[in-house]
C-alpha positions in Angstrom: -66.9 -9.6 -51.7 -65.5 -13.1 -52.2 -61.8 -13.8 -51.9 -59.8 -13.6 -55.1 -56.9 -15.9 -55.5 -53.5 -14.4 -56.3 -53.3 -15.8 -59.8 -56.5 -13.9 -60.7 -55.9 -10.9 -58.6 -52.4 -10.2 -60.0 -53.2 -11.2 -63.5 -51.5 -8.7 -65.9 -53.8 -5.9 -67.1 -51.2 -4.2 -69.3 -48.6 -5.3 -71.8 -45.9 -4.0 -69.5 -47.0 -6.3 -66.7 -46.5 -9.5 -68.7 -43.4 -11.3 -67.6 -40.8 -12.9 -69.9 -42.5 -12.5 -73.3 -40.8 -9.4 -74.6 -40.5 -10.7 -78.1 -44.3 -11.1 -78.3 -45.3 -8.0 -76.5 -43.1 -5.6 -78.5 -44.4 -6.9 -81.8 -48.0 -6.6 -80.8 -47.5 -3.1 -79.4 -45.9 -2.0 -82.7 -48.8 -3.4 -84.7 -51.3 -1.5 -82.5 -49.4 1.8 -82.8 -49.1 1.4 -86.6 -52.7 0.3 -87.1 -51.4 -3.0 -88.7 -53.3 -5.4 -86.5 -53.7 -8.9 -88.0 -56.9 -10.7 -88.5 -55.8 -14.0 -87.0 -53.1 -14.9 -84.3 -51.9 -18.2 -83.0 -50.4 -18.1 -79.5 -48.6 -21.3 -78.5 -46.3 -22.3 -75.7 -46.2 -24.0 -72.3 -48.9 -23.7 -69.7 -49.0 -20.6 -67.5 -46.9 -18.4 -69.7 -49.5 -15.7 -70.5 -51.2 -16.8 -73.7 -54.8 -16.1 -72.7 -53.8 -13.1 -70.7 -52.1 -11.4 -73.7 -55.1 -12.3 -75.8 -57.4 -10.4 -73.4 -55.0 -7.4 -73.2 -54.8 -7.3 -77.0 -58.7 -7.4 -77.2 -58.8 -4.4 -74.8 -56.0 -2.5 -76.6 -57.6 -2.7 -80.1 -61.0 -1.6 -78.7 -59.9 1.0 -76.2 -60.9 4.5 -77.5 -58.5 6.4 -75.1 -55.3 4.4 -74.7 -53.4 6.1 -71.9 -50.3 8.2 -72.5 -46.7 7.2 -71.7 -46.0 10.3 -69.6 -47.8 13.4 -68.6 -45.8 15.5 -71.0 -46.2 13.2 -74.0 -49.4 13.7 -75.9 -49.3 10.6 -78.2 -51.3 7.5 -77.7 -49.7 4.2 -76.6 -50.5 0.5 -77.2 -51.6 0.1 -73.6 -55.3 0.0 -72.8 -56.6 2.5 -70.2 -58.5 -0.2 -68.2 -60.9 2.5 -67.1 -63.3 3.0 -70.0 -66.5 1.0 -70.4 -65.1 -1.2 -73.1 -62.0 -2.2 -71.0 -64.1 -2.8 -67.9 -66.6 -5.0 -69.7 -63.8 -7.0 -71.4 -61.9 -7.4 -68.1 -65.1 -8.6 -66.3 -66.0 -11.0 -69.2 -69.3 -9.1 -69.9 -68.5 -7.8 -73.4 -70.7 -9.2 -76.2 -67.9 -8.5 -78.7 -65.1 -10.6 -77.0 -66.1 -14.2 -77.1 -63.9 -16.9 -75.4 -64.4 -20.5 -76.5 -63.1 -23.6 -74.9 -62.2 -25.8 -77.8 -62.0 -28.8 -75.4 -65.8 -28.7 -74.8 -66.7 -27.1 -78.2 -64.6 -29.2 -80.5 -67.2 -30.4 -83.0 -68.3 -28.9 -86.3 -71.6 -27.5 -85.0 -70.0 -24.8 -82.7 -67.7 -23.8 -85.6 -70.8 -23.5 -88.0 -72.5 -21.3 -85.4 -69.3 -19.2 -85.2 -69.2 -18.8 -89.0 -72.7 -17.3 -88.9 -72.0 -15.0 -86.0 -68.9 -13.4 -87.4 -71.0 -11.8 -90.1 -72.7 -9.7 -87.5 -71.2 -6.3 -86.7 -69.8 -5.6 -83.2 -72.4 -4.5 -80.6 -70.4 -1.6 -79.2 -66.7 -2.1 -79.8 -64.6 -1.5 -82.9 -63.6 -5.2 -83.3 -65.3 -8.5 -82.5 -62.6 -10.7 -80.9 -62.9 -14.6 -80.9 -60.4 -16.2 -78.4 -60.3 -20.0 -78.9 -58.4 -21.6 -76.1 -56.9 -25.1 -76.3 -57.4 -24.9 -80.1 -55.6 -28.2 -80.7 -58.7 -30.0 -79.3 -60.8 -29.1 -82.3 -61.6 -32.0 -84.6 -60.3 -32.2 -88.2 -63.8 -31.4 -89.5 -64.0 -28.3 -87.3 -60.7 -27.1 -88.5 -61.8 -27.6 -92.1 -65.0 -25.6 -91.5 -62.9 -22.8 -90.0 -60.4 -22.5 -92.8 -62.3 -20.1 -95.1 -63.5 -17.9 -92.4 -60.0 -17.8 -90.8 -58.4 -16.8 -94.1 -60.9 -14.1 -95.1 -62.9 -12.9 -92.1 -64.9 -9.7 -92.1 -62.8 -6.6 -91.4 -64.3 -6.2 -87.9 -63.3 -9.7 -86.7 -60.0 -10.8 -85.1 -59.3 -14.5 -84.2 -56.9 -15.4 -81.5 -56.1 -19.2 -81.1 -54.2 -20.4 -78.0 -52.7 -23.8 -77.6 -50.1 -25.7 -75.6 -49.5 -28.3 -78.4 -48.5 -26.5 -81.5 -47.7 -29.7 -83.5 -51.4 -30.7 -83.4 -52.5 -27.6 -85.2 -53.0 -28.3 -89.0 -50.5 -26.6 -91.3 -53.4 -25.0 -93.2 -54.5 -23.2 -90.0 -51.0 -22.1 -89.0 -50.4 -20.6 -92.5 -53.4 -18.4 -92.0 -52.3 -17.0 -88.6 -49.5 -14.9 -87.3 -47.5 -17.3 -85.2 -46.2 -16.2 -81.7 -44.4 -18.6 -79.4 -44.6 -18.1 -75.7 -41.6 -19.4 -73.7 -40.8 -20.6 -70.3 -39.9 -17.8 -67.9 -36.5 -17.5 -66.2 -36.3 -18.2 -62.5 -35.1 -14.7 -61.8 -38.2 -13.2 -63.6 -40.5 -15.4 -61.6 -38.8 -14.6 -58.3 -39.0 -10.8 -59.0 -42.7 -11.1 -59.8 -43.4 -13.1 -56.6 -41.4 -10.6 -54.6 -43.5 -7.7 -55.8 -46.7 -9.7 -55.0 -45.4 -10.5 -51.5 -44.5 -6.9 -50.9 -48.0 -5.7 -51.9 -49.7 -8.5 -49.8 -47.4 -7.9 -46.8 -46.0 -11.4 -47.0 -42.5 -11.9 -45.5 -40.3 -14.3 -47.5 -36.5 -14.4 -48.1 -34.7 -14.9 -51.4 -34.1 -18.6 -50.7 -37.8 -19.3 -50.3 -38.5 -17.4 -53.5 -35.9 -19.4 -55.4 -37.5 -22.6 -54.1 -40.9 -21.6 -55.4 -39.6 -20.5 -58.7 -37.6 -23.7 -59.2 -40.7 -25.8 -58.4 -42.8 -23.9 -60.9 -40.6 -25.0 -63.8 -40.9 -21.7 -65.6 -44.6 -21.1 -65.3 -45.7 -18.0 -63.5 -49.2 -19.2 -62.8 -47.9 -22.4 -61.1 -45.6 -20.2 -59.0 -48.5 -17.9 -57.9 -50.6 -21.0 -57.0 -47.7 -22.4 -54.9 -47.3 -19.1 -53.1 -51.1 -19.1 -52.4 -50.8 -22.6 -51.0 -47.8 -21.7 -48.8 -49.6 -18.7 -47.4 -52.6 -20.8 -46.5 -50.4 -23.4 -44.8 -47.8 -21.3 -43.0 -49.2 -17.7 -42.8 -47.7 -14.4 -43.6 -44.1 -15.3 -42.7 -42.6 -17.9 -45.0 -39.3 -19.4 -44.0 -37.2 -21.5 -46.3 -37.3 -24.6 -44.1 -41.1 -24.5 -44.0 -41.3 -24.0 -47.7 -39.0 -26.9 -48.4 -41.0 -29.1 -46.0 -44.4 -28.3 -47.6 -43.2 -28.5 -51.2 -41.5 -31.9 -50.5 -37.9 -30.6 -50.8 -35.2 -32.0 -48.5 -33.8 -29.9 -45.8 -31.4 -27.3 -47.3 -28.5 -28.1 -45.0 -28.9 -31.8 -45.6 -28.8 -31.3 -49.4 -25.7 -29.2 -49.0 -24.1 -31.8 -46.8 -24.9 -34.5 -49.4 -23.4 -32.4 -52.3 -20.3 -31.6 -50.3 -19.8 -35.2 -49.2 -20.1 -36.4 -52.9 -17.6 -33.8 -54.1 -15.1 -35.0 -51.4 -15.8 -38.6 -52.3 -16.9 -39.4 -48.7 -19.1 -42.4 -49.3 -20.2 -43.1 -45.7 -21.1 -39.4 -45.0 -23.0 -39.2 -48.3 -25.1 -42.3 -47.5 -25.8 -40.9 -44.0 -27.0 -37.6 -45.4 -29.3 -39.4 -47.9 -30.7 -41.6 -45.1 -31.4 -38.5 -43.0 -33.3 -37.0 -45.9 -35.4 -40.2 -46.2 -36.1 -40.2 -42.5 -37.6 -36.7 -42.8 -40.2 -38.2 -45.2 -39.2 -35.8 -48.0 -39.9 -36.7 -51.7 -36.7 -38.2 -53.0 -37.7 -37.4 -56.5 -37.6 -33.7 -55.5 -34.3 -34.2 -53.9 -33.0 -35.8 -57.1 -34.2 -32.7 -59.0 -32.4 -30.5 -56.5 -29.2 -32.4 -56.9 -29.3 -32.3 -60.7 -29.9 -28.5 -60.6 -27.2 -27.9 -58.0 -24.5 -29.9 -59.8 -25.5 -28.2 -63.1 -25.0 -24.8 -61.5 -21.6 -25.9 -60.1 -20.6 -27.1 -63.5 -21.4 -23.7 -65.1 -19.2 -22.0 -62.5 -16.5 -24.6 -63.0 -16.5 -23.8 -66.8 -16.3 -20.0 -66.2 -16.8 -17.9 -63.1 -18.2 -15.1 -65.3 -21.3 -17.2 -66.1 -22.7 -16.6 -62.6 -25.5 -14.6 -64.2 -26.9 -18.0 -65.3 -27.2 -19.1 -61.7 -30.3 -18.7 -59.7 -30.0 -18.4 -56.0 -29.1 -16.1 -53.1 -25.7 -14.5 -52.7 -24.5 -16.8 -49.9 -25.5 -19.8 -51.9 -23.6 -18.5 -54.9 -20.5 -18.1 -52.9 -20.8 -21.7 -51.6 -21.2 -22.9 -55.2 -18.1 -21.0 -56.3 -16.1 -22.8 -53.6 -17.5 -26.2 -54.6 -16.7 -25.5 -58.3 -13.0 -25.1 -57.3 -13.0 -28.5 -55.7 -13.6 -30.6 -58.8 -13.5 -30.6 -62.6 -16.1 -30.0 -65.4 -15.6 -33.6 -66.6 -16.4 -35.1 -63.2 -19.5 -32.9 -62.8 -20.7 -34.0 -66.2 -20.4 -37.6 -65.2 -22.2 -36.9 -61.9 -25.1 -35.3 -63.8 -25.3 -38.2 -66.2 -25.5 -40.6 -63.3 -28.3 -38.6 -61.6 -30.4 -38.3 -64.8 -30.0 -42.0 -65.5 -31.1 -42.6 -61.9 -34.2 -40.5 -62.4 -35.2 -42.6 -65.5 -34.6 -45.8 -63.5 -36.8 -44.6 -60.6 -39.6 -43.6 -63.0 -39.4 -47.0 -64.7 -38.9 -49.4 -61.7 -39.5 -47.4 -58.5 -37.4 -48.1 -55.4 -36.3 -44.5 -55.2 -34.0 -44.8 -52.2 -32.2 -47.9 -53.5 -31.5 -46.3 -56.9 -30.4 -43.0 -55.2 -28.1 -44.9 -52.9 -26.5 -46.6 -55.9 -26.1 -43.3 -57.6 -24.4 -41.9 -54.5 -22.0 -44.9 -54.6 -21.2 -44.3 -58.3 -20.7 -40.6 -57.8 -18.3 -41.1 -54.9 -16.3 -43.6 -56.9 -15.7 -41.3 -59.8 -12.0 -40.4 -60.1 -10.7 -37.2 -61.6 -10.3 -37.6 -65.3 -7.0 -37.2 -67.2 -6.8 -34.4 -69.8 -6.4 -35.5 -73.4 -3.1 -33.6 -73.7 -1.7 -35.5 -70.7 -2.8 -38.8 -72.2 -1.1 -37.9 -75.5 2.1 -37.0 -73.6 2.1 -40.3 -71.8 1.6 -42.2 -75.0 4.5 -40.3 -76.6 6.8 -41.2 -73.7 5.8 -44.9 -74.0 6.4 -44.9 -77.7 9.8 -43.4 -77.2 10.7 -46.0 -74.7 9.6 -48.8 -77.0 11.5 -47.3 -79.8 14.7 -47.1 -77.7 14.2 -50.6 -76.5 13.7 -52.0 -80.0 16.8 -50.2 -81.3 19.0 -51.6 -78.5 17.7 -55.1 -79.2 18.4 -54.7 -82.9 22.0 -53.6 -82.2 22.7 -56.4 -79.8 21.2 -59.3 -81.7 20.8 -59.5 -85.5 17.3 -60.3 -86.7 16.8 -63.6 -88.6 15.4 -61.6 -91.4 18.6 -59.6 -91.7 20.9 -62.7 -91.8 22.4 -63.1 -95.2 23.5 -66.7 -95.6 25.9 -65.9 -98.4 27.7 -63.2 -96.3 28.4 -65.5 -93.4 29.3 -68.5 -95.5 32.8 -69.4 -96.5 34.2 -67.2 -99.1 34.3 -70.1 -101.6 31.8 -70.3 -104.4 30.1 -73.3 -102.7 26.7 -72.6 -101.2 26.5 -73.8 -97.6 22.7 -73.6 -97.6 21.9 -76.1 -100.3 20.4 -79.3 -99.1 21.9 -82.6 -100.4 19.5 -84.6 -102.4 19.6 -87.4 -99.8 18.4 -85.0 -97.1 16.1 -82.8 -99.1 13.2 -83.5 -96.7 12.8 -85.1 -93.4 11.8 -88.7 -93.6 13.8 -89.5 -96.8 16.4 -92.2 -96.8 18.9 -90.9 -94.4 20.6 -92.0 -91.2 18.9 -89.1 -89.2 15.7 -89.4 -87.1 13.1 -87.5 -89.2 11.3 -86.4 -86.1 14.2 -85.3 -83.9 17.0 -84.3 -86.2 17.1 -81.5 -88.8 19.7 -79.9 -90.9 19.7 -77.1 -93.3 23.3 -76.7 -94.3 25.6 -79.2 -95.9 28.8 -79.1 -97.9 31.0 -81.4 -99.7 34.3 -82.7 -98.3 35.5 -79.2 -97.9 33.5 -79.0 -94.6 36.5 -80.7 -93.0 38.4 -77.4 -93.4 36.2 -75.7 -90.8 37.4 -75.4 -87.2 34.9 -77.3 -85.0 36.9 -77.0 -81.8 34.5 -74.5 -80.3 31.6 -77.0 -80.6 33.1 -78.9 -77.7 33.4 -75.9 -75.5 30.3 -75.8 -73.3 30.8 -72.2 -72.2 31.1 -70.9 -75.8 28.0 -72.9 -76.8 26.1 -71.5 -73.9 26.9 -68.0 -75.1 25.9 -68.9 -78.7 22.6 -70.4 -77.5 21.8 -67.4 -75.4 22.3 -65.1 -78.4 20.0 -67.4 -80.5 17.3 -67.2 -77.8 17.7 -63.5 -77.5 17.2 -63.1 -81.3 14.1 -65.4 -81.2 12.6 -63.3 -78.4 12.8 -60.2 -80.5 11.4 -61.8 -83.7 9.5 -65.0 -82.8 8.1 -65.0 -79.3 6.2 -68.2 -79.8 9.3 -70.2 -80.7 11.3 -68.5 -78.0 8.7 -69.6 -75.4 9.2 -73.2 -76.5 13.0 -73.1 -76.5 13.8 -70.9 -73.6 14.1 -73.9 -71.2 16.3 -75.9 -73.5 20.1 -76.3 -73.5 22.6 -76.6 -76.3 24.9 -79.6 -75.5 28.6 -79.7 -76.5 29.6 -81.8 -79.5 30.6 -85.3 -78.4 33.2 -86.5 -81.0 36.6 -85.7 -79.5 38.4 -86.0 -82.8 36.1 -83.8 -84.8 33.6 -84.7 -87.4 34.3 -86.9 -90.4 35.1 -85.0 -93.6 31.9 -86.0 -95.3 29.5 -85.1 -92.5 28.1 -81.9 -90.9 28.2 -81.7 -87.1 25.0 -82.5 -85.3 24.4 -80.4 -82.2 22.1 -81.8 -79.6 19.4 -79.6 -77.9 18.4 -81.0 -74.6 14.6 -80.6 -74.0 11.7 -82.4 -72.4 10.7 -85.8 -73.8 7.5 -84.5 -75.5 9.4 -81.9 -77.5 12.1 -84.5 -78.4 9.7 -87.2 -79.5 6.9 -85.2 -81.3 6.9 -82.8 -84.2 5.9 -79.8 -82.2 8.3 -77.5 -83.8 7.6 -76.9 -87.5 10.1 -77.3 -90.3 10.3 -73.6 -90.8 11.0 -73.0 -87.2 13.8 -75.6 -87.2 15.2 -73.9 -90.3 15.3 -70.6 -88.5 17.2 -72.1 -85.5 19.8 -73.7 -87.9 20.3 -70.3 -89.7 20.8 -68.5 -86.4 23.3 -71.2 -85.1 25.2 -71.0 -88.4 25.4 -67.2 -88.2 26.9 -67.2 -84.7 29.1 -70.3 -85.1 30.4 -69.5 -88.6 29.9 -72.9 -90.4 27.1 -75.4 -91.2 25.5 -77.4 -88.4 22.6 -79.7 -87.9 20.4 -79.9 -84.8 18.8 -82.8 -83.0 16.4 -82.6 -80.1 17.1 -85.1 -77.3 15.2 -85.8 -74.1 16.9 -84.3 -71.0 15.1 -86.8 -68.6 12.2 -84.5 -67.7 8.8 -86.2 -67.9 6.0 -84.4 -69.8 3.0 -85.8 -71.6 1.9 -84.8 -75.0 -1.2 -83.0 -73.9 0.7 -80.6 -71.7 3.1 -79.9 -74.4 0.4 -79.2 -77.0 -1.2 -76.8 -74.4 2.1 -75.0 -74.0 2.5 -74.8 -77.8 -1.0 -73.3 -78.3 -0.8 -70.9 -75.5 2.6 -69.6 -76.6 1.5 -68.8 -80.1 0.6 -65.2 -80.8 -2.7 -64.5 -79.2 -2.4 -67.4 -76.7 -3.3 -67.0 -73.0 0.3 -67.3 -71.7 1.7 -65.0 -74.3 -1.1 -62.5 -73.7 -0.5 -62.6 -69.9 3.2 -61.9 -70.5 2.4 -58.9 -72.7 -0.1 -57.5 -70.2 2.5 -57.6 -67.5 5.1 -55.8 -69.6 6.5 -52.8 -67.7 6.0 -50.5 -70.7 2.6 -51.7 -72.0 0.9 -52.3 -68.7 0.6 -48.5 -67.8 -1.1 -47.9 -71.2 -3.6 -50.7 -70.7 -4.4 -49.5 -67.2 -4.7 -45.9 -68.4 -7.5 -46.7 -70.9 -8.9 -49.7 -69.0 -8.1 -51.7 -72.2 -7.7 -55.4 -73.0 -5.6 -57.1 -75.6 -7.9 -58.8 -78.2 -5.4 -60.2 -80.6 -1.6 -60.4 -81.0 0.1 -60.8 -84.3 3.8 -61.4 -85.0 5.8 -59.0 -87.0 
């Protein structure tokens, strides 16, 4: 007798032997027991999940005259075929005239369907039902589907149609609506491993749990693929299958090298990780398979990192499960998720461009450079601390130096009814007929002859003026950083007239600066007004200001550059803000950049 491969030899003969399709099997058994068998079924799902096998068992069950009993004591019939009667044997050996299997891939035209429509009218030769099993039904042409519609909707009472397909979306809606729809699903790795273990036990094949897990993982949820892989391994190795031999034949990397690579990545040891990857490449293993193993392994670690009670979702031996528990304690769920994203992206890059080892090396470098993430609650706490510090700092600045917006000219003026902030008609604007240089001198406050009543003795005290100017600059720093940046290197000079100002004039205070600032209109009229207001608030009486060169040489281009870069959003101002002791940690925390700075 010729040799029978494992996939055919161990093909399920009963409903109870079918692996992983409980939702389908239970429904079909209930229909058989209640004599409510449908006239058309559509079995769809991935390859190797039992669609055609269940169709054959169903064909035997509905035609078997003596379905076996559940137990010796129970006298009722069951949904399972006996597999001993003439009808069951003929169907199992594909000799029955009443069970017709069609391959739609080679009979996809309208002519085979026309022939089928004529044959369904004939009564069964010996069985109770005539069964038509149409495999790969999605391959039928549109004309063939249309020709089948009427027969499929109202077949003779002795006919049952079973359509099987792997591409459900290609079946017309009109066909689906005339069939009972059953979806076959991928099998779990544990179910495949248990089935392979029972086969190996019956065939006297020695294999450990790690080897079974490797085969089940490679089969991707398809039992037929797993049985074919087992057949190939037995032919290559013999009756004793070791995990290392299995990994070598299937193209997997050596198990201990994979574990070394995973452990090195978790410990962020870049050199050891690259060495483990190089050792895998030297063995000539398939790096794509290694990549699949890494993705699966890190996914299982992530499940355990989420909750140790989810170990029922992990496939593997007990020793491997213990190792993964230890690895899950070494890292966080967030880091594992980022590692999996890197590996999946690497898989796409390899499929698109090739160069598997180069892309995998880059992935290892990226995985080892991942730092542990910061929890959202911790980030919010840090931001709250920074906000509190900024608020305290702002409050202290406001208490020390009055803001220019808060200065009330009337409250600091003399208690007389005269307004010290009214400009005289002769000096209403710079450049009118006056004795002042319109580009370097500016005044905002003037009074009549009563100005002589003010005490100007402090204007000649350089120390007092230095304190006043420091307060002015401090106020500008809080409210107008751009103007502060221009004036921070200037000096307020003492008043030069020893006998005091004339009664009809307002004292002119000179501000020593570089030649460009003194000779050009770099500071705007509004900014000069602000400086005059601040000086008057701290001195207590009206003053005028005049910018004079202090002897420093500076050309206009450099000054304009300083002016533009110190305005809000400029490069120099932005650099100062990025180096701020309070804001820098926040920027580093989020890896953020300042795009725009606006004044208050």
